[in-house]
C-alpha positions as CSV (number, residue, x, y, z in Angstrom):
1,M,116.2,120.7,97.4
2,Q,112.8,121.4,98.9
3,N,112.0,121.0,102.6
4,E,115.5,120.2,103.6
5,Q,114.7,119.7,107.2
6,V,111.9,117.3,106.4
7,V,114.1,115.4,104.0
8,K,116.7,115.2,106.7
9,E,114.2,113.8,109.2
10,W,113.1,111.1,106.7
11,I,116.7,110.1,106.1
12,E,117.4,110.0,109.8
13,R,114.4,107.7,110.4
14,A,115.4,105.5,107.4
15,D,118.9,105.3,108.9
16,E,117.5,104.3,112.2
17,D,115.5,101.4,110.7
18,F,118.5,100.4,108.6
19,G,120.8,100.5,111.7
20,F,118.3,98.7,113.9
21,A,117.8,95.9,111.4
22,S,121.6,95.7,110.7
23,S,122.5,95.4,114.4
24,S,119.6,92.9,115.0
25,L,120.9,90.8,112.2
26,E,124.2,90.4,114.0
27,I,122.6,89.1,117.2
28,G,119.1,87.8,116.6
29,N,117.0,85.2,115.0
30,Y,113.9,87.3,114.3
31,F,114.5,87.5,110.6
32,A,111.0,88.4,109.6
33,Q,111.0,91.5,111.8
34,I,114.5,92.3,110.6
35,C,113.3,92.2,107.0
36,F,110.4,94.4,107.9
37,H,112.7,97.1,109.2
38,F,114.8,96.8,106.1
39,Q,111.6,97.4,104.0
40,Q,110.8,100.3,106.2
41,A,114.2,101.9,105.7
42,A,113.8,101.5,101.9
43,E,110.3,103.1,102.1
44,K,111.6,106.1,104.0
45,Y,114.6,106.6,101.7
46,L,112.2,106.7,98.7
47,K,109.9,109.1,100.6
48,A,112.8,111.4,101.3
49,F,113.5,111.5,97.5
50,I,109.8,112.3,96.9
51,I,109.8,115.2,99.3
52,A,113.2,116.4,98.2
53,T,112.2,116.6,94.6
54,G,108.7,118.2,95.2
55,L,106.8,115.2,94.1
56,E,103.3,114.4,95.5
57,F,103.7,112.7,98.8
58,R,101.2,109.9,99.4
59,P,100.9,107.7,102.5
60,I,101.6,104.4,100.8
61,H,103.9,101.5,101.7
62,N,104.2,99.7,98.4
63,L,107.8,100.3,97.3
64,L,107.0,99.7,93.6
65,E,104.3,102.4,93.7
66,L,106.8,104.8,95.4
67,L,109.3,103.9,92.8
68,E,106.8,104.9,90.0
69,I,106.3,108.3,91.7
70,C,110.0,108.8,91.9
71,R,110.4,107.9,88.2
72,E,108.6,111.1,87.3
73,K,111.7,113.1,88.4
74,E,114.4,110.5,87.8
75,P,114.0,107.7,85.2
76,K,117.4,106.2,86.2
77,I,115.7,105.1,89.4
78,E,115.0,101.9,87.6
79,E,118.6,101.0,88.7
80,I,117.2,100.1,92.1
81,E,113.9,98.5,91.0
82,E,115.0,94.9,91.6
83,D,116.1,95.9,95.2
84,C,112.6,97.5,95.7
85,R,110.9,94.4,94.2
86,Y,112.8,92.1,96.6
87,L,111.9,94.2,99.7
88,N,108.3,95.0,98.8
89,P,106.6,91.8,100.2
90,F,108.2,92.3,103.6
91,Y,105.7,95.0,104.6
92,I,102.8,92.6,104.6
93,D,104.3,89.2,105.0
94,T,106.2,90.0,108.2
95,R,103.4,91.8,110.0
96,Y,100.2,89.8,109.3
97,P,99.1,86.2,109.0
98,V,99.3,85.4,105.3
99,H,98.1,82.3,103.5
100,W,101.0,81.9,101.1
101,P,104.4,80.5,101.7
102,T,106.9,82.7,103.4
103,H,110.4,81.9,104.6
104,Y,112.7,84.2,106.6
105,D,116.2,83.2,107.4
106,K,119.6,84.9,107.8
107,E,120.3,84.6,104.1
108,T,117.0,86.4,103.3
109,A,117.8,89.1,105.8
110,I,121.4,89.6,104.5
111,K,120.0,90.0,101.0
112,A,117.5,92.5,102.3
113,S,120.3,94.4,103.9
114,D,122.2,94.5,100.7
115,S,119.2,95.8,98.8
116,V,118.5,98.6,101.3
117,G,122.2,99.5,101.1
118,E,121.9,99.9,97.3
119,I,118.8,102.0,97.7
120,R,120.4,104.2,100.3
121,K,123.5,104.7,98.3
122,W,121.5,105.6,95.1
123,I,119.2,108.0,97.0
124,M,122.1,109.7,98.9
125,N,124.1,110.0,95.7
126,I,121.2,111.5,93.6
127,L,120.3,113.9,96.4
128,K,124.0,114.7,97.1
129,I,123.6,114.1,100.8
């Protein structure tokens, strides 16, 4: 594994976003922001994979673009594509005024949590962390 310390830092930051969103889900009603932090966790897990496998790191936030980069090293990453597809809109929709329908509720946030959990499990398994 390349840059082990840097990979560890990305995983730690991803775990922080995942933990923050998970604990907020238990006590709060700010579901859009909770979903944003779940998207951020997924983004950071994917970036940890990119760094760990020596792929080109680019400062992008689109989970589907990151997934395509990861696919260069691991075609089986398609197993988490639907999870990435679900989380991807949360980067923009939750942070900026948008002119298309959005809806954030507890059910949406729970599904986001489940998706990040699958992404985390897949990345940690493939990186053997």
